[in-house]
C-alpha positions in Angstrom: 21.6 -29.7 -25.4 18.7 -27.8 -22.8 15.6 -28.1 -23.3 15.0 -24.1 -24.5 17.6 -24.9 -27.0 16.1 -28.0 -28.3 12.8 -25.6 -29.1 14.8 -23.3 -30.8 16.1 -25.7 -33.0 12.6 -26.6 -33.9 10.7 -23.3 -34.0 14.2 -20.7 -34.6 11.5 -17.9 -35.5 9.7 -17.7 -32.0 12.8 -16.4 -29.9 12.8 -13.6 -32.9 9.5 -12.7 -33.2 10.0 -12.4 -29.3 12.5 -9.5 -30.0 10.1 -7.8 -32.3 7.1 -8.0 -30.7 9.3 -6.4 -27.6 10.7 -3.5 -29.7 7.4 -3.0 -31.2 4.9 -3.1 -28.0 7.6 -2.8 -24.9 9.6 0.1 -26.0 11.2 1.0 -22.6 11.6 -3.2 -21.2 13.6 -3.4 -24.9 15.8 -0.1 -24.0 16.5 -1.4 -20.4 16.8 -5.3 -22.1 19.9 -4.4 -24.2 21.6 -3.4 -20.8 21.2 -7.6 -20.1 23.6 -9.8 -21.4 23.0 -12.0 -24.4 21.5 -14.9 -22.7 19.2 -12.8 -19.9 17.7 -10.5 -22.7 16.9 -13.4 -24.8 15.2 -14.7 -22.2 13.7 -11.8 -21.1 12.6 -10.8 -24.7 10.6 -14.3 -24.2 9.1 -14.0 -21.4 7.8 -10.5 -22.6 6.3 -12.4 -26.0 4.5 -14.9 -23.7 3.0 -12.0 -21.5 1.9 -9.8 -24.8 0.4 -12.8 -26.6 -2.0 -13.5 -22.8 -3.1 -10.1 -23.1 -3.5 -10.0 -26.9 -5.9 -12.9 -26.4 -8.2 -11.0 -24.0 -7.9 -7.5 -25.4 -8.0 -8.2 -29.2 -11.0 -10.7 -29.7 -14.6 -9.6 -30.2 -16.0 -12.8 -28.0 -15.5 -12.8 -24.5 -16.2 -16.2 -24.4 -13.7 -17.5 -26.9 -11.2 -15.2 -25.3 -11.8 -16.8 -22.2 -11.8 -20.5 -23.6 -8.4 -19.7 -25.4 -7.3 -18.6 -22.0 -7.9 -21.8 -20.7 -6.0 -23.5 -23.2 -2.7 -22.2 -22.6 -3.7 -22.9 -18.6 -4.1 -26.5 -19.8 -1.2 -26.4 -21.9 1.1 -25.1 -19.0 -0.4 -27.7 -17.2 0.2 -31.2 -20.0 3.5 -29.1 -20.4 2.2 -29.6 -24.1 1.7 -26.8 -26.4 0.8 -26.0 -29.8 1.3 -22.4 -29.9 4.8 -21.3 -29.9 4.0 -18.8 -27.3 3.5 -21.2 -24.7 5.4 -23.8 -26.0 8.7 -21.1 -25.8 7.5 -20.2 -21.9 7.2 -23.8 -21.4 10.7 -24.4 -23.0 12.5 -21.4 -20.5 10.3 -22.9 -17.9 12.1 -26.1 -18.2 15.9 -24.3 -18.3 15.5 -22.1 -15.6 13.3 -23.9 -13.1 10.4 -21.3 -13.3 7.5 -22.4 -11.1 3.9 -22.8 -13.4 2.4 -20.7 -10.2 3.1 -17.3 -11.3 2.0 -17.8 -15.2 -1.1 -19.1 -13.8 -1.6 -16.4 -11.6 -1.1 -14.0 -14.5 -3.9 -16.0 -16.3 -6.4 -15.1 -13.6 -5.6 -11.7 -13.9 -6.2 -11.4 -17.1 -9.0 -13.7 -17.5 -11.0 -11.2 -15.0 -10.4 -8.0 -17.3 -13.0 -10.6 -19.5 -15.9 -9.8 -16.9 -16.8 -5.7 -16.4 -14.0 -4.7 -13.8 -15.1 -2.1 -11.4 -12.3 -2.9 -8.5 -14.1 -2.4 -4.9 -11.5 -1.2 -2.6 -7.4 -1.0 -2.8 -7.3 -4.6 -1.6 -8.4 -5.7 -4.8 -6.4 -3.2 -6.6 -2.9 -4.7 -5.7 -4.5 -8.3 -6.1 -4.6 -7.3 -9.7 -1.7 -5.4 -9.4 0.0 -8.0 -8.7 -1.5 -10.8 -10.8 -0.9 -9.4 -13.8 2.4 -7.8 -13.3 3.9 -8.8 -10.1 3.5 -12.2 -11.6 6.1 -11.3 -14.4 8.7 -9.8 -11.6 8.7 -13.6 -10.2 9.3 -15.3 -13.3 11.7 -12.6 -14.1 14.0 -13.9 -11.3 14.6 -17.6 -12.3 14.9 -15.5 -15.9 17.7 -13.7 -14.5 18.8 -16.7 -12.6 18.4 -15.3 -9.2 17.9 -18.0 -6.4 18.2 -16.3 -3.3 14.4 -16.3 -2.0 14.7 -12.7 -0.7 14.6 -11.2 -4.1 11.0 -12.7 -4.7 8.9 -10.3 -2.7 10.7 -7.2 -3.6 10.2 -8.5 -7.4 6.4 -8.6 -7.0 6.3 -4.8 -5.7 8.0 -3.3 -8.6 5.8 -5.0 -10.9 2.8 -3.9 -9.1 4.7 -0.1 -8.7 4.5 -1.1 -12.6 0.9 -1.8 -12.8 -0.2 1.0 -11.0 1.3 3.6 -13.4 0.1 1.8 -16.0 -3.2 1.7 -14.7 -2.8 6.1 -13.9 -1.5 6.8 -17.3 -4.4 4.7 -18.4 -7.5 5.8 -17.0 -9.6 7.0 -20.1 -8.6 3.9 -22.2 -9.6 1.7 -19.7 -12.9 3.1 -19.4 -13.6 3.0 -23.0 -13.2 -0.7 -22.4 -15.7 -1.2 -19.7 -12.8 -1.1 -17.1 -12.5 0.8 -13.8 -9.7 -0.6 -12.0 -9.9 2.8 -9.5 -11.5 1.0 -6.4 -14.7 2.3 -5.7 -13.4 2.8 -1.8 -11.9 5.6 -3.2 -14.5 7.0 -6.2 -17.7 5.8 -5.8 -18.9 2.9 -7.4 -19.1 4.7 -10.8 -19.5 3.3 -14.2 -17.0 3.0 -16.7 -18.8 4.8 -19.1 -18.7 8.0 -16.5 -15.4 7.8 -16.4 -14.8 8.3 -20.4 -16.6 11.0 -20.4 -16.5 12.5 -16.6 -18.4 15.7 -15.4 -16.6 18.6 -13.5 -17.2 16.3 -10.2 -16.0 12.9 -11.1 -12.8 15.2 -12.5 -12.1 16.3 -9.3 -12.5 12.4 -8.0 -10.5 11.2 -10.7 -7.5 13.4 -10.5 -7.3 13.1 -6.7 -7.8 9.1 -7.2 -5.0 9.1 -9.9 -2.8 11.4 -7.5 -3.6 8.4 -4.7 -2.7 5.8 -7.3 0.9 7.2 -7.7 1.6 8.1 -4.4 1.0 4.2 -3.5 2.9 3.5 -6.6 5.9 5.4 -5.1 5.9 3.0 -1.7 6.4 -0.5 -4.2 8.9 1.1 -6.3 10.9 2.2 -3.6 10.5 -1.3 -2.2 11.3 -2.8 -5.5 14.7 -0.8 -5.9 15.5 -2.1 -2.0 15.8 -5.5 -3.3 18.2 -4.9 -6.7 21.0 -5.8 -5.0 19.7 -9.8 -5.1 20.4 -9.3 -9.1 23.1 -9.6 -11.1 25.3 -6.4 -11.5 23.5 -6.5 -15.4 20.7 -7.1 -14.2 20.4 -4.6 -11.6 21.3 -1.7 -14.1 18.4 -2.9 -16.4 15.7 -3.4 -14.0 16.6 -0.2 -12.5 16.4 1.6 -15.8 13.0 0.0 -16.8 11.3 1.4 -13.4 13.1 4.6 -13.5 11.6 5.0 -17.0 8.2 4.2 -16.1 8.4 6.2 -12.6 8.7 8.7 -15.1 5.2 8.5 -16.1 3.9 8.9 -13.5 6.1 12.2 -13.0 4.1 13.7 -16.1 0.6 13.0 -15.3 1.5 15.2 -11.7 2.8 17.9 -14.3 -1.0 17.1 -16.3 -2.8 17.7 -13.2 -3.6 14.4 -12.9 -5.7 14.4 -16.0 -6.0 11.2 -17.7 -8.9 10.4 -18.7 -8.6 11.9 -22.1 -5.2 11.9 -22.5 -2.0 9.2 -22.6 1.4 10.0 -20.6 4.6 9.4 -22.6 7.8 9.9 -21.8 9.8 10.3 -25.4 13.3 8.8 -25.9 15.3 11.4 -25.2 13.8 11.7 -21.7 14.1 7.6 -21.5 17.6 8.4 -22.5 18.2 10.8 -19.3 17.0 8.1 -17.0 18.9 5.7 -18.0 22.0 7.5 -18.0 20.8 8.8 -14.5 20.3 4.8 -13.4 23.6 4.3 -14.6 25.1 6.9 -12.0 22.9 5.8 -9.2 24.3 2.4 -9.5 27.7 3.6 -9.6 27.2 6.0 -6.4 24.2 4.2 -4.5 25.8 1.7 -2.0 22.5 0.8 -0.6 22.3 -0.8 -4.4 24.7 -3.1 -3.5 23.7 -4.0 -0.3 21.7 -7.3 0.3 20.5 -6.0 3.6 16.9 -5.1 2.7 14.2 -6.1 5.2 11.2 -6.4 2.9 7.9 -4.8 4.4 5.3 -7.5 4.6 2.3 -5.3 4.9 2.8 -3.9 1.2 1.8 -7.7 0.4 -1.2 -8.0 2.8 -3.8 -8.4 0.2 -2.3 -11.7 -1.2 -2.7 -14.6 0.0 1.0 -16.4 1.3 1.1 -18.8 -1.5 0.8 -16.0 -4.1 3.2 -13.5 -2.3 6.0 -16.5 -2.5 4.9 -18.8 -5.8 6.5 -21.6 -4.5 
């Protein structure tokens, strides 16, 4: 019996709790996960549950110092291999079953902990590094979840995670500002306080539209790279990840249709549209040979902002 199976025997509710969290909070990923085989879908739900747990430790605490201490506790547990909370224990079991490195989870914690201080990113490189920390790392961990052993897959997985996080940032400009966070780089809009973004004047509205457009154009480069590496995934996983990526990319199209205004609204892709994108992904997989050829060469310039160890997570 493997380590993860032992964990399920002692904590039988953890996997079902992970599925519940995914259904409630990750509707796009839940729909995509239904395209995976049972083993990979279960692992993906556990990974999502851990990532959501880490996010909640930061976002749902009224005391930044207490949140930092809780996240430090997760980091120590990952280092020791012993955890009391079920989400961290489940990730440790997942690492044992899949051979997943602990590096991406620690980089994820770096990004989440950075949100506990006032966020005012300086430049595009800082933006890409943050997107790597909180989402590119998940792409690396998904490689292990999906039993992808070819190291050529990792840079593309990182890029798809970065693309999705850039979309999140574009969608949540106002929501983040009301939490004291400004992810739009100062080099794009000036060193503007988050409070001003929450209620922007006419001049700042123009800057926010331009920056959001630029953000989505940058995301498109990372989406294109992420799709180029899908051939390294198993076939069912290829369909699931392509579907998730297409659904997320559609959020950007909704933002563009609203003239890049997200400081007072949040773009949403409804169930019917998501179903349409899932169908389009299936057709693309059936009729696009490039999605099945393992010949893509990664554009290293997309990860110039990352240190070499971060880019590979070895």
